[in-house]
C-alpha positions as a printed Julia matrix, in Angstrom:
690×3 Matrix{Float64}:
 110.27  163.49   -91.35
 109.8   166.81   -92.69
 111.12  168.46   -96.27
 114.63  168.04   -96.94
 116.22  170.01   -99.61
 119.59  169.75  -101.6
 120.84  172.64  -103.36
 123.98  172.79  -106.04
 125.19  175.91  -107.08
 126.64  175.7   -110.48
 128.26  177.98  -113.06
 125.28  178.11  -115.22
 122.22  176.79  -113.23
 121.35  176.25  -109.42
 119.86  172.71  -108.79
 117.24  171.97  -106.49
 116.0   168.57  -105.21
 113.17  168.52  -102.58
 112.4   165.44  -100.92
 108.69  165.38   -99.43
 107.59  163.64   -96.29
 105.82  161.23   -98.28
 109.01  160.14  -100.53
 108.1   162.37  -103.52
 111.16  163.96  -104.91
 110.47  167.54  -106.8
 113.23  169.32  -108.71
 113.66  172.62  -110.34
 116.44  174.76  -111.74
 116.96  178.5   -111.55
 119.58  180.6   -113.35
 122.83  181.26  -111.11
 123.36  184.55  -109.82
 126.74  185.17  -109.47
 126.72  188.36  -107.7
 125.09  186.92  -104.58
 124.18  183.35  -104.87
 121.8   183.59  -102.23
 119.31  185.31  -104.56
 119.11  182.37  -106.84
 118.76  179.93  -103.97
 115.74  181.46  -102.64
 114.41  181.9   -106.01
 114.65  178.09  -106.58
 113.07  177.3   -103.06
 110.17  179.37  -104.02
 109.74  177.62  -107.34
 109.43  174.32  -105.09
 107.23  175.91  -102.69
 104.74  176.6   -105.6
 104.93  173.2   -106.73
 103.81  171.99  -103.42
 100.89  174.47  -103.49
 102.72  176.61  -100.65
 104.19  179.88   -99.96
 108.07  180.41   -99.38
 107.54  180.85   -95.66
 105.34  177.85   -95.1
 107.81  175.56   -96.94
 110.65  177.0    -95.05
 109.21  176.3    -91.65
 108.12  172.81   -92.28
 111.81  172.03   -93.57
 113.98  169.68   -91.58
 117.3   170.28   -93.43
 118.81  172.03   -96.08
 122.15  170.6    -97.32
 123.78  173.38   -99.77
 126.63  172.99  -102.08
 128.09  176.21  -102.8
 130.39  177.34  -105.65
 131.46  180.61  -103.79
 135.0   179.39  -102.76
 135.75  178.22  -106.54
 134.49  181.2   -108.04
 136.6   183.36  -105.62
 139.54  181.51  -106.41
 138.88  181.3   -110.42
 138.14  184.97  -110.48
 140.74  186.05  -108.37
 138.45  188.32  -106.19
 139.4   187.05  -102.79
 140.45  189.03   -99.48
 143.68  190.96   -99.41
 146.17  188.47   -97.66
 149.23  189.12   -95.79
 151.72  186.1    -94.95
 154.05  185.75   -91.81
 156.3   182.68   -92.04
 159.75  181.42   -91.09
 162.91  183.41   -91.82
 164.01  182.07   -95.43
 160.59  180.7    -96.49
 159.15  183.78   -97.83
 159.25  182.6   -101.48
 158.08  179.17  -100.86
 154.64  180.07  -102.22
 156.13  181.36  -105.35
 158.79  178.78  -105.99
 156.03  176.1   -106.0
 158.64  173.37  -105.82
 159.4   173.99  -109.28
 156.07  172.69  -110.58
 154.69  173.9   -113.97
 151.53  172.9   -115.42
 153.14  173.16  -118.9
 157.02  172.27  -118.84
 157.29  172.81  -122.66
 156.1   176.39  -122.51
 158.95  178.57  -120.85
 156.67  181.7   -121.56
 153.39  180.25  -119.82
 152.19  182.92  -117.66
 152.43  182.16  -113.77
 149.26  181.99  -111.89
 148.04  185.25  -110.34
 149.74  186.06  -106.92
 147.48  185.64  -103.93
 149.47  188.54  -102.36
 152.34  190.71  -103.44
 155.94  189.95  -102.21
 156.22  192.85  -100.14
 152.76  191.46   -97.91
 154.93  188.11   -97.6
 157.0   188.91   -94.31
 159.67  186.32   -92.74
 160.56  186.49   -89.23
 163.25  184.77   -87.08
 162.08  181.91   -84.84
 162.51  178.15   -85.61
 161.85  174.77   -84.63
 163.54  171.59   -85.61
 161.56  168.52   -87.09
 160.87  167.17   -83.85
 159.48  170.46   -82.4
 162.52  171.47   -80.38
 162.82  175.3    -80.65
 166.3   176.22   -82.23
 165.87  180.17   -82.49
 163.14  182.12   -80.25
 160.61  184.15   -82.07
 161.28  187.82   -83.07
 158.37  189.58   -81.83
 159.5   192.87   -82.99
 159.65  191.77   -86.39
 156.01  190.12   -85.94
 154.84  193.54   -84.77
 156.4   195.22   -87.64
 154.64  192.68   -90.28
 151.31  193.37   -88.57
 151.46  197.32   -88.69
 152.23  197.08   -92.33
 149.39  194.85   -92.97
 147.04  197.28   -91.05
 148.47  200.22   -92.75
 147.53  198.82   -96.16
 144.17  197.43   -95.16
 145.07  193.65   -95.34
 141.91  191.88   -94.27
 143.44  188.5    -93.73
 146.59  187.09   -92.12
 147.87  183.53   -93.0
 150.56  182.39   -90.41
 152.69  179.57   -91.4
 155.87  178.78   -89.5
 158.38  175.78   -90.05
 157.07  172.47   -88.48
 154.25  174.16   -86.46
 152.56  170.78   -86.87
 155.5   169.67   -84.3
 155.11  172.74   -82.15
 152.41  175.66   -82.61
 153.94  177.87   -80.1
 155.24  180.43   -82.34
 152.0   180.45   -84.46
 150.05  180.85   -81.28
 152.09  183.84   -80.34
 151.9   185.63   -83.7
 148.36  185.22   -83.41
 148.16  186.8    -80.11
 149.92  189.81   -81.23
 147.82  190.24   -84.42
 144.82  190.12   -82.21
 146.58  192.81   -80.05
 147.44  195.17   -82.73
 144.8   194.32   -85.55
 141.74  192.85   -83.98
 139.86  193.38   -87.04
 142.0   191.17   -89.28
 140.85  187.5    -89.87
 143.56  185.11   -88.9
 144.32  181.67   -90.3
 146.8   179.36   -88.68
 148.67  176.56   -90.92
 148.57  174.01   -87.8
 144.81  174.3    -87.9
 144.35  174.51   -91.54
 146.71  171.52   -92.37
 148.66  169.87   -89.45
 151.11  168.23   -91.72
 154.21  168.31   -93.85
 155.61  169.43   -96.68
 156.03  173.23   -96.08
 155.04  174.5    -99.78
 151.86  172.45   -99.41
 150.8   173.72   -95.98
 151.92  177.19   -96.99
 149.77  177.01  -100.15
 146.55  175.48   -98.45
 146.6   178.07   -95.51
 147.01  181.04   -98.12
 144.03  179.9   -100.29
 142.13  179.47   -97.17
 142.77  182.88   -95.99
 141.83  184.24   -99.51
 138.67  182.46  -100.12
 137.62  182.27   -96.61
 136.23  185.46   -95.47
 134.1   185.57   -98.76
 132.63  182.06   -98.09
 131.67  182.99   -94.45
 130.28  186.16   -95.23
 128.07  184.36   -98.0
 127.04  181.63   -95.61
 125.93  183.91   -92.9
 124.13  185.93   -95.39
 122.16  182.99   -96.58
 121.33  181.72   -93.14
 120.22  184.84   -92.21
 118.1   185.39   -95.33
 116.58  181.83   -94.37
 115.89  182.73   -90.95
 114.29  185.87   -91.8
 111.63  183.88   -93.86
 111.17  181.42   -91.0
 113.55  178.71   -91.41
 115.02  177.65   -88.04
 116.55  174.32   -88.65
 120.01  172.79   -89.91
 121.69  174.4    -92.68
 124.35  172.01   -93.5
 127.24  172.4    -96.43
 128.89  169.96   -98.57
 132.8   169.54   -98.19
 135.05  168.51  -100.78
 135.94  165.09   -98.76
 132.52  163.86  -100.02
 130.96  164.55   -96.79
 128.83  167.43   -94.96
 129.29  169.5    -92.19
 127.74  172.33   -90.29
 127.52  175.92   -90.86
 129.55  176.53   -87.75
 132.44  174.04   -88.84
 132.34  175.2    -92.18
 132.78  178.96   -91.14
 135.64  177.81   -89.01
 137.33  176.03   -91.93
 135.72  177.38   -95.01
 138.44  175.96   -97.29
 136.56  172.3    -96.98
 133.85  173.6    -99.08
 136.29  174.41  -102.38
 135.76  171.83  -105.3
 132.83  170.46  -103.25
 130.21  170.88  -105.62
 130.93  168.13  -108.32
 131.27  165.8   -105.0
 127.24  165.56  -104.46
 126.94  163.74  -108.07
 129.5   161.07  -106.91
 127.66  160.77  -103.7
 124.3   160.04  -105.92
 125.93  158.0   -108.3
 127.17  155.48  -105.41
 123.79  155.34  -103.89
 122.0   154.6   -107.25
 124.54  151.93  -108.3
 124.57  150.21  -104.88
 120.78  149.69  -105.51
 121.76  148.24  -109.22
 124.45  146.31  -107.87
 127.17  148.27  -109.93
 130.5   148.58  -108.2
 132.73  149.84  -111.11
 131.88  152.82  -112.88
 132.79  156.42  -114.03
 130.75  159.28  -112.61
 130.29  162.04  -115.23
 128.54  165.52  -114.83
 128.15  167.31  -117.78
 126.42  170.74  -116.67
 126.33  174.28  -118.34
 129.95  175.18  -117.59
 132.19  171.97  -117.02
 132.4   168.41  -117.25
 133.36  166.62  -113.82
 134.35  163.05  -114.14
 135.63  160.73  -111.14
 136.22  156.79  -111.28
 134.53  154.76  -108.53
 136.13  151.34  -107.86
 134.43  148.41  -105.77
 132.0   151.02  -104.73
 134.26  153.75  -103.46
 135.57  156.83  -105.18
 139.31  157.84  -104.58
 140.18  160.36  -101.71
 143.25  162.19  -102.45
 144.77  163.91   -99.24
 147.88  165.81  -100.96
 148.58  167.33  -104.03
 145.29  168.55  -104.99
 145.26  171.35  -107.6
 142.32  173.86  -107.82
 142.52  176.68  -110.05
 146.4   176.49  -110.31
 146.73  176.34  -106.6
 147.89  173.38  -104.31
 145.49  172.24  -101.81
 146.57  169.39   -99.62
 143.38  168.37   -97.98
 141.41  165.3    -98.66
 139.51  165.6   -101.48
 137.31  163.29  -103.59
 139.35  163.09  -106.62
 137.04  164.54  -109.42
 138.58  165.85  -112.78
 136.96  169.08  -113.98
 137.33  170.26  -117.66
 135.66  173.14  -119.52
 133.23  171.37  -121.4
 129.8   171.96  -120.79
 126.66  173.19  -122.67
 127.69  176.76  -122.48
 131.33  176.09  -123.78
 132.22  178.3   -126.58
 133.11  177.13  -129.94
 135.52  179.03  -132.3
 138.25  178.62  -134.93
 141.99  179.2   -133.49
 144.78  178.93  -135.93
 142.9   177.24  -138.57
 141.63  174.49  -136.32
 138.21  174.17  -134.37
 138.42  174.73  -130.65
 135.68  174.13  -127.93
 136.07  175.69  -124.48
 137.07  175.85  -121.68
 135.48  179.42  -121.99
 131.77  179.42  -121.13
 128.88  181.32  -122.07
 127.47  181.03  -118.51
 123.88  181.88  -117.63
 124.26  185.49  -118.68
 124.37  185.96  -121.77
 124.4   182.11  -122.2
 124.01  180.51  -125.63
 122.88  182.41  -128.88
 119.61  180.14  -128.55
 118.74  181.87  -125.15
 117.86  184.9   -126.67
 119.59  186.85  -123.88
 122.2   188.57  -126.08
 124.52  185.74  -126.57
 126.8   186.14  -129.8
 129.22  183.61  -129.52
 128.37  179.77  -130.68
 128.22  177.28  -127.9
 127.84  173.55  -127.65
 124.22  173.9   -126.78
 123.8   176.08  -129.96
 125.41  173.25  -132.15
 123.1   170.44  -130.35
 120.16  172.53  -131.44
 121.05  172.69  -134.7
 121.7   168.69  -135.13
 118.23  168.28  -133.84
 119.03  166.72  -130.54
 117.3   169.6   -128.63
 113.76  170.77  -128.68
 113.63  173.81  -130.99
 110.96  175.57  -128.99
 111.69  175.38  -125.32
 114.05  173.57  -122.53
 113.23  172.86  -118.91
 109.96  171.41  -119.64
 108.78  174.55  -121.47
 109.96  177.04  -118.62
 112.9   178.29  -120.92
 111.87  179.61  -124.39
 114.26  178.71  -127.25
 115.24  181.41  -130.21
 116.77  179.33  -132.73
 116.56  182.18  -135.43
 120.44  183.33  -135.09
 122.02  179.83  -134.45
 122.37  178.9   -137.89
 123.7   182.33  -139.19
 126.12  182.42  -136.15
 127.74  179.06  -136.93
 128.02  179.67  -140.28
 129.87  182.84  -139.62
 132.13  182.01  -136.94
 132.52  178.11  -137.82
 131.62  176.94  -141.03
 132.84  179.54  -143.49
 136.17  179.77  -141.71
 136.76  175.98  -142.02
 135.05  175.49  -145.47
 132.48  173.44  -144.01
 128.69  173.24  -144.01
 126.64  174.38  -141.58
 125.55  170.83  -140.43
 129.28  169.71  -140.5
 130.32  172.64  -138.5
 127.88  171.52  -135.79
 128.83  168.04  -135.83
 132.5   169.08  -135.41
 131.43  170.99  -132.34
 129.53  168.07  -130.96
 132.49  165.14  -131.83
 135.2   167.61  -130.64
 133.1   167.88  -127.23
 132.99  164.36  -127.02
 136.58  163.79  -127.64
 137.61  166.17  -124.82
 135.23  164.4   -122.5
 136.85  161.29  -123.29
 140.14  162.22  -122.96
 139.05  163.26  -119.17
 137.76  159.66  -118.81
 141.15  158.21  -120.0
 142.96  160.48  -117.39
 140.8   159.36  -114.33
 141.25  155.66  -115.67
 143.7   154.59  -118.13
 146.33  156.71  -116.24
 145.5   154.97  -113.0
 145.9   151.55  -114.45
 142.05  150.73  -115.25
 140.63  150.12  -118.64
 137.37  152.03  -118.9
 135.51  149.5   -121.32
 134.96  147.42  -118.09
 133.57  150.1   -116.33
 129.73  151.31  -116.61
 129.15  155.1   -117.47
 126.82  157.1   -115.02
 126.15  160.17  -116.84
 123.9   163.17  -115.34
 123.83  167.07  -115.42
 121.83  168.74  -117.82
 123.7   167.62  -120.83
 125.07  164.33  -119.56
 122.43  162.21  -121.17
 122.53  163.98  -124.51
 126.52  163.05  -124.95
 127.05  159.8   -122.77
 125.72  157.44  -125.62
 128.04  158.85  -128.22
 130.92  158.92  -125.76
 130.13  155.1   -125.05
 130.29  154.3   -128.77
 133.69  155.72  -129.01
 135.23  154.39  -125.85
 133.81  151.03  -126.21
 131.78  151.03  -123.01
 129.06  148.51  -122.77
 126.43  150.15  -120.48
 125.35  154.04  -119.69
 122.89  154.71  -116.73
 121.37  157.87  -117.0
 119.31  158.47  -113.59
 115.9   159.8   -113.62
 117.23  162.74  -111.09
 120.23  163.5   -113.51
 119.55  167.12  -114.2
 119.7   167.65  -110.46
 121.7   164.78  -109.52
 124.53  166.87  -107.63
 121.71  168.48  -105.32
 119.94  165.0   -104.74
 123.61  163.73  -103.84
 123.98  166.21  -101.13
 121.16  164.74   -99.45
 123.04  161.26   -99.64
 126.09  162.48   -97.87
 127.12  161.67   -94.43
 128.88  163.96   -91.81
 132.51  163.64   -92.39
 135.44  164.73   -90.09
 138.99  164.19   -91.73
 142.05  164.34   -89.4
 145.65  164.12   -89.97
 148.88  164.05   -87.9
 152.28  164.29   -89.15
 154.52  161.31   -87.94
 157.66  160.46   -89.81
 158.92  157.07   -88.82
 160.54  154.03   -90.21
 158.09  151.18   -89.58
 161.13  149.07   -88.07
 161.74  152.09   -85.45
 158.12  153.03   -84.82
 157.47  154.43   -81.48
 154.03  152.42   -80.52
 153.01  154.73   -77.57
 153.25  158.04   -79.46
 151.38  156.2    -82.35
 148.8   155.09   -80.43
 148.56  158.6    -78.45
 148.44  160.45   -81.76
 145.32  158.4    -83.24
 143.61  158.76   -79.8
 144.05  162.51   -80.02
 142.62  162.41   -83.57
 139.84  160.07   -82.68
 138.85  162.34   -79.47
 138.88  165.45   -81.85
 136.83  164.01   -84.26
 134.1   162.5    -81.83
 133.9   166.06   -80.39
 133.51  167.79   -83.7
 130.75  165.33   -84.66
 129.2   165.44   -81.57
 128.62  169.11   -81.89
 126.86  168.47   -85.11
 124.31  166.37   -82.99
 125.82  162.94   -84.14
 125.9   160.38   -81.3
 129.01  158.23   -80.25
 127.69  155.02   -81.19
 126.82  156.51   -84.69
 130.27  157.42   -85.63
 132.54  154.98   -87.64
 136.39  155.55   -87.82
 138.58  154.52   -90.87
 142.36  154.65   -89.77
 145.08  154.77   -92.61
 148.75  155.53   -92.53
 150.4   157.47   -95.32
 153.58  155.57   -96.46
 156.75  156.05   -99.0
 160.07  154.98   -99.57
 163.12  156.92   -98.25
 163.71  159.93  -100.58
 160.12  159.84  -102.0
 157.77  163.12  -101.85
 154.57  161.26  -102.41
 152.66  158.84  -100.23
 150.35  155.97  -100.7
 147.58  155.39   -98.23
 147.31  151.98   -96.33
 144.32  151.19   -94.42
 144.99  149.82   -90.97
 142.96  148.31   -87.99
 143.78  149.35   -84.37
 143.89  146.98   -81.52
 141.76  147.25   -78.2
 144.56  149.31   -76.84
 144.51  151.99   -79.87
 147.58  150.64   -81.25
 149.25  148.15   -83.66
 151.7   145.37   -83.11
 154.67  144.43   -85.02
 152.69  141.75   -87.02
 150.18  144.56   -88.05
 153.33  146.65   -89.17
 154.37  143.79   -91.41
 151.0   143.81   -93.06
 151.43  147.44   -93.73
 154.74  146.87   -95.38
 153.48  144.12   -97.57
 150.19  146.07   -98.51
 152.42  149.21   -99.15
 154.85  147.28  -101.45
 151.56  145.69  -103.32
 149.96  148.94  -103.82
 153.28  150.75  -105.0
 153.66  148.09  -107.65
 150.02  148.7   -108.78
 150.44  152.25  -109.11
 154.17  152.66  -110.29
 154.85  149.09  -111.84
 157.65  148.57  -109.35
 158.15  148.05  -105.93
 161.59  147.51  -103.57
 160.69  145.09  -100.86
 163.97  145.24   -99.43
 163.73  149.16   -98.73
 162.4   150.27   -95.47
 158.89  151.6    -95.33
 158.48  155.32   -93.87
 155.19  156.34   -92.13
 154.88  160.01   -93.11
 151.41  160.73   -91.79
 148.57  159.53   -89.7
 145.01  159.96   -91.12
 141.52  159.24   -89.86
 138.11  159.72   -91.51
 135.11  159.89   -89.23
 131.52  159.42   -90.42
 128.12  159.94   -88.69
 125.7   158.42   -90.75
 122.53  160.51   -91.98
 119.23  159.15   -93.43
 119.63  158.53   -97.27
 116.61  159.44   -99.03
 114.7   156.42  -100.67
 113.51  157.08  -104.09
 110.06  156.01  -104.88
 109.2   153.62  -107.41
 108.66  155.18  -110.74
 104.92  155.6   -111.67
 103.53  153.39  -114.4
 103.98  154.46  -117.91
 101.84  154.25  -120.86
 100.65  150.77  -122.0
 101.46  151.79  -125.51
 104.68  153.25  -126.36
 103.2   155.26  -129.31
 101.4   157.2   -126.58
 104.5   158.78  -125.52
 105.52  159.63  -128.98
 105.59  163.4   -129.15
 106.69  164.13  -132.62
 109.54  163.38  -135.13
 112.18  165.58  -136.36
 115.46  165.7   -138.37
 118.28  164.7   -136.07
 122.19  163.92  -136.91
 122.83  160.29  -136.55
 125.32  157.95  -138.18
 126.94  161.18  -140.22
 123.79  162.37  -141.73
 120.38  163.98  -140.81
 117.6   161.35  -140.52
 114.25  161.32  -139.09
 113.94  160.52  -135.39
 111.0   159.43  -132.98
 111.09  161.86  -130.07
 109.38  160.75  -127.02
 108.12  162.28  -123.77
 110.07  160.85  -120.89
 107.72  161.49  -118.08
 105.02  159.2   -119.93
 107.76  156.27  -119.77
 107.28  153.76  -117.16
 109.75  151.01  -115.74
 110.47  148.04  -118.11
 109.74  150.32  -121.19
 112.34  149.28  -123.93
 113.16  151.68  -126.86
 115.66  151.49  -129.36
 117.56  154.18  -131.27
 117.73  156.38  -133.2
 115.55  158.09  -130.72
 115.38  161.38  -128.72
 114.02  161.2   -125.15
 112.91  164.6   -123.73
 112.72  164.48  -120.0
 111.66  167.43  -117.97
 115.15  169.08  -117.62
 117.35  166.8   -119.65
 117.5   165.06  -122.99
 118.62  161.44  -123.76
 120.01  160.57  -127.06
 120.02  157.0   -128.28
 122.18  156.26  -131.45
 121.52  153.55  -133.78
 122.27  150.38  -132.26
 121.61  151.42  -128.68
 118.58  150.82  -126.48
 117.37  151.91  -123.08
 115.22  149.87  -120.59
 114.14  151.74  -117.59
 114.4   150.31  -114.28
 111.88  150.56  -111.25
 112.88  153.94  -110.39
 112.79  155.34  -113.79
 116.49  155.21  -114.6
 117.61  154.49  -118.18
 119.91  151.81  -118.59
 121.34  152.15  -121.74
 123.11  149.07  -123.7
 123.68  147.78  -127.26
 120.49  146.48  -128.94
 119.93  142.77  -127.95
 120.36  140.49  -130.88
């Protein structure tokens, strides 16, 4: 097997993880280039080529697989710089996208601004034509109104058209006909059909998902094609794969047909890598925490599996009802900006990004960030970061913190910096509570897997405050999401609406629906080169009580005929009642159970990189001691040992207070904590043994 590379484009840095044919893993970072991500991607690959003593073209020719995690979709939605979109929908449903089911992020603030509209109301046009919930036509399609809509879109240079008609997942006849008219009148427009994007109810979720797909899709597709073209021009002819928000990977061709699957896919790579690392350590219950330069992404993994939510996912204030690994993101990264608001300290969510970046980067940044505070507290090397690649200019940091934070709050500079650090920890701990306590889990019984460039610097402080017993900082933590992209399998998710009382289920229709989903998944995975024998299928049904709008997934096993028996239905009912009580503290076993949706997750396994054992470290720990410096521990500045991380080998034990400088990250050990490196060089941090 040749070279395999995983790439994760973050808000501040683009991370690279190159697995060599002999099992070595090379890593690097490159500043993200927001105007054209491909520029930063090629720059990082060129740096890896230098590490291998090769030129860029040679490395690309010897590379077998490139797995890419892109934030193009996320950035497009966050900055609202997507394609102009027009909507054609069923008469009477023009404003569904604006009503948002009455959902508001902050119900206590009536003046809270609404999210920016994806398209103006004059470009949301309803047409007559209707099916009932069984797919029977009630009103024929008004083709003249469709032509009126398309003409308006063309006259106003609308680039993408979302077509969302009522119950199209039951009968797509009207959507297909509208699509034909668009192609006839306006062939340059890009078309997105709701029954292809999300073939299920409810209407708001399907309309929102399709409109977001229309808004971000063209930019994502253009970027992917530009990246592939640039790679091919340098000699790369093998597979370019893309990470998905459902935790899997897919081909460029599949991602181009359904680009919305790349939305919020970046943080998922870290979850995949965490699962792989913890599997080797025998850890099943843990919280995956990624702290980079812009955000803090946290996900709970229970019994070795992260939760995949299929509905009611919100990204940048828009509803996306497609399967996504449940990752909570907050604005708490190394570049998060600290300021004083209404007499109180605030950190984030605004970030300095890679340009201008924190003040200490010396690139023109003027606002205090978390990284600046950590530098002043002695946690960071005062001369350089990234193994010496990035020089640090600390000359203006103290003055900025004094003027912007300390003086307005009546604090010393050190107290102000410590306040920034502690408030950042508090914000991140609240995120952990949201993914654990709010779902009935006690975080004290979970391990903390911390990664990202800033993960190891903050996770140990989090553990002390949260009462978490063990922290794992992987050796590859600075580029963990990039490495995790190489740990992902091919995944295809299928959904099909089927609303039925379990006691009145049409068994033939049930089996036929799952057979259709299975055949479609087999064809799609086959197109990616996955053999039929290498495909595994997981079947679930989404259930609810009558009158509810949220479903609970219940796994099922199909019989040899591709269906289920009456006894299987009773098992489904029992499991649903049980899960409902676990999630909502009550159930009503006498109520009928409604199957609302059939779901299929099909996986094609890929070879997971095998980490090489860590090299033997120094025989005497004193040989790894770089220096000592003043650092903030226990409420005051004290002298702390600083160790050279790459010199530490397996079974090395270090006790805090200490600072361990790895190539692209720093690990902090507080008093009372110790780390023991495992055979792969991962830091396993616990309380000091008595």
